[in-house]
C-alpha positions, 0 to 999 in steps of 0.5 A: 303230205305223207305216204299214208295220205295216198292210201284209201281208208276203209271208211267207205266200201270200195272195189278191190284194186289188186294193190293199184292206186288209181285216181291220182293227178299227174302231180300226185303221181310224181309226189307218190313216186318220190315218197316211195323212193325215199321209203325204199332208201330208208329201208336200206335199198341201194342208192343210185350211186351204190357202186362200191366194190367190197371184197367178200369175207368168206369164199361163198360170197364170191366177188368175181361178178363185181369186177364186171358189174359194179353197179349191180352189186350190193355191199355183200358182193351179191346182185342187189334185189336177188332173192335172199332166200332160194328154195327155202335156203339162206344163200349167205352166212346168216341164219334167218329164224324160220318164218311162215311161208307167205306168198306175195299175193296173200300180202298185197291183195286188197280184199284179203279179208273179204272186206274193205281195208285201211292201211293206218291202224284205226282207219278201218271200221271192219278189219285191221290194215294189211301189213307190208311185206317186211312186217312178216320177217318179225313175226313169231309163229306159234308152233303148230302142234298139228304139224309136229304130231302129223310128222310122227303119225305119218311116214309119208314125207310128201304130206302137207305137214312135212313140207310146211316148214322149209327149214325142216329140209336143211338136213336129211339122208339120201333118199332110198338109203335107209330102213325103219327100225321100230323100238316100240309096240304096235300100239305105241311105235318108236321108229328110227331110221338107220342106213340100209347098207350097214353090215350085219355087225354094224346094224346090230351094234347100232340098234343096240346103241339106239335102244340104250338111248331112247330117252334122248328122243322126244316121242311126245311133248311130255318127253321134252323137259327143256334144256338145262337152264344152267346152260341157256335161257333166252333173255330179252334185254332192252335198249336204255331208251326203249319204252314198252309198247301195247298194241291194240287188239286187232280184229280177226275174220270169223273163219280164222278166229276159232282156229287161233283159239284152238291153237292157243289152247293147245299151246297152253295144254303143253305148257308153252304159254301162260296166262298173264295179267297187267303186262307192259308189252303187248303184241297181236297175233297175225294169222297166215293161211297155209296150203291145207286151209288151216292157219299158222298163227304168228305174233307181231314182235316188231316193237319188241325187236326194235327195243332189243339190242342185237346179239352178235353171237356168230353162226357157222359159215355154211361153206366151211361146215359143208366142207368139214362134213364131206369126205367122211365114210359114215354120217348121222343126221339129227334134228332137235325136237320142236326147234326153239321150244326146248329153250326156256325163257328167263322168268323175268323176261316172259311177260315181255313176250305177251300177246293179246287175243279176244280170249285174254293175254298170254306170254311164252314160257319157251323161246318163240320163233320171231324174236330178234336174237332167238337164232343166236341164243340157240347157236350159243346153246349148241356151241356150249354143249358141243364146244369140245366136239365140234369140228372133230366128230360133230358139226352143229348149225342151230338145231341141226346136228351131224355126227361124222366119222372117217373110219366106220368103226369109230362111228358108234363111239362118236354117237355114244359120246354125243348121246351122253352129252345131250342126255346130260343137258336134256336136249331132245331129238326129233325121231322123225328127222333123225337118220343114223349110219348113212354114207351120204345126205343133204346138208344145208342145200348140198349133198355131202358124202365120202366122195365129196360135195354135190349140188342138191338135185332138187335145186338143179331140178328147180332150175331145169324146170324153169321157163326162160325168164322174160321180166326183170323179176324173173331174171333176178330169180333165175340168177339168184338160184344160180348164185347159191350153187355158183361154186359148182359152175365154171365160168358162170359170169362169162357164160351168163354175161348176156343175162347179167347185162339185163340188170344194168341201169337203163338197160331194157329187159329184152330176152334176145338170142344171146340170153337164150343161148346162155340160158341153154348152156347153163341148163346143159352144164347142170345136167352133169354138175361136178363133184367138188372135193373138200380141201385136205389140210397140209396139201398145196392149193392150186389156183387156175385162172380164166380171163376173158374180155368181160370176166375173170374166173378161177378154180381152186383145186388140189391133187388127190392121192392119184395125182389128179386135180380135184376141184374145190371151188369155182 
């Protein structure tokens, strides 16, 4: 008997069960548990004997906790099953292509489509089967033009359009430190943000420079010609044994069908899609509800991703990029317009991205989100463009770009070199997400400035606002948030040892007084977190150790110009 045999098909109407399968005998329940366990193990979940200690390959994968809790640590040196994404940021040195926000209850609700649901394709006479959680990692969101236009039409960063994509918040200036300069007219504004603490000469010179390079910004989709194909095109090589897969057309709920059609029409009008006939590959669109009642349209590229080899082009280590940016007196933050859509698909591979709808079959002319190697392709393009500028006065993480200067007087020259380069290769910036000439800003979940590296206040606020966790899931969520900012917390393992103990095997999740005291100590500590210094080349490093009965902690430090210790890493 297979796992699918336990799911109720939709041949007859049935009441919603909230994801709980009832009516099983004791023998069937035991068999179901065994099949579920096999499925989890096949997906890479740690087995019962997974207690091997692996030293971390980079500083932000601390292995201190593995010394005390080997049974709970996975092969990345992190607690198993702690959320991979914390507040929209990726805590490891891996880039995850932006995917639609999907709340868990949307995925598991049996009556998601207001009707009976079957889990096996073709089993339902009314709608398509619901999809497992892992499915959404391989979806490609059709770019939501309404969201992008709304960002240009509104200055309110709290609007639904601005918070629809957490990846957009990876890079931003410090709030309240900017002013808006309009380079357009009343009918056609062209607004850019610059630092508000610039001197009069600095401000005038920066405005003059920006006016000279207004063509590097995309004010509309007509201003976006696409990156020079001689630099990059996205290709889709296939494994030798791969065979084309054509998915059958899935049914859509009527309330979503028209929204999907409108989005596809917008994509066609701006040239992101083409009509295709007789494609060998076919994927389905999958609508995902958004907070504002609209639908984000995604494409199910699972079959194509399985048939594609992995592109191993590396992404920057986040901690090293942050360290390299901190300590500079002036910064400019920039973001590419429309993300991946600036990279053209290789003509011979366009049809492989084909998807099917009620109104026809279409393929992408630009690189969509959700493809297996899209992030690597974008990073390769960025590295090719800025290879001789990176780690000097430019840092790049996929489509996020920072120009930095230790001397304020050098910043305009660095910006001009940057603008010349992107003008040459036709990369366009998003004016809504660019800020020039500021002294601090948010970078990949951290605050960077000349004085050092600080925790993003939003992440601290999220932890301080959390109630005391009571379930294992809540405990893992709390520890996952702490893990992302662990470099700022001294003696984290020692303080939180009672909480870590709850994750041990055969340990009941009982939140006792010791756990509550540890929870309160961490919250009190985060009320005034330290400011870390980036390492200074050429100066000796100091390592301080703290040893207790349950943990080993350390602090990496350097002496500053005054001879005082400055913490670099906990």
